[in-house]
C-alpha angles and dihedrals in degrees: 000000000000121000108268099206104028095163093048092048090049093051092046088054095044093052094038092234110173115232088222088061090051089051090051092048091050095041094236136116119273089243089057091056090052091048092050093048089052090051096247089125128014125246112245118237089249090053091048092052093046092052094045095045094045102041111009111031091150092065133071122240088239091060098042096045099036112141129188112216 
């Protein structure tokens, strides 16, 4: 399975953002964050904005959540 959100994963790694912190920010379980990053479930628009505004304000949503079908 290819990585669904390669840019988002790369920026998470570059900034050293903990996935548990993302889960806390979004109000979901850690397992849910992993599932969403794998593409099992989509991120909601609200979740996308929260993640971008909290951790990656310098990037566009289009860049962070780009997916290649």
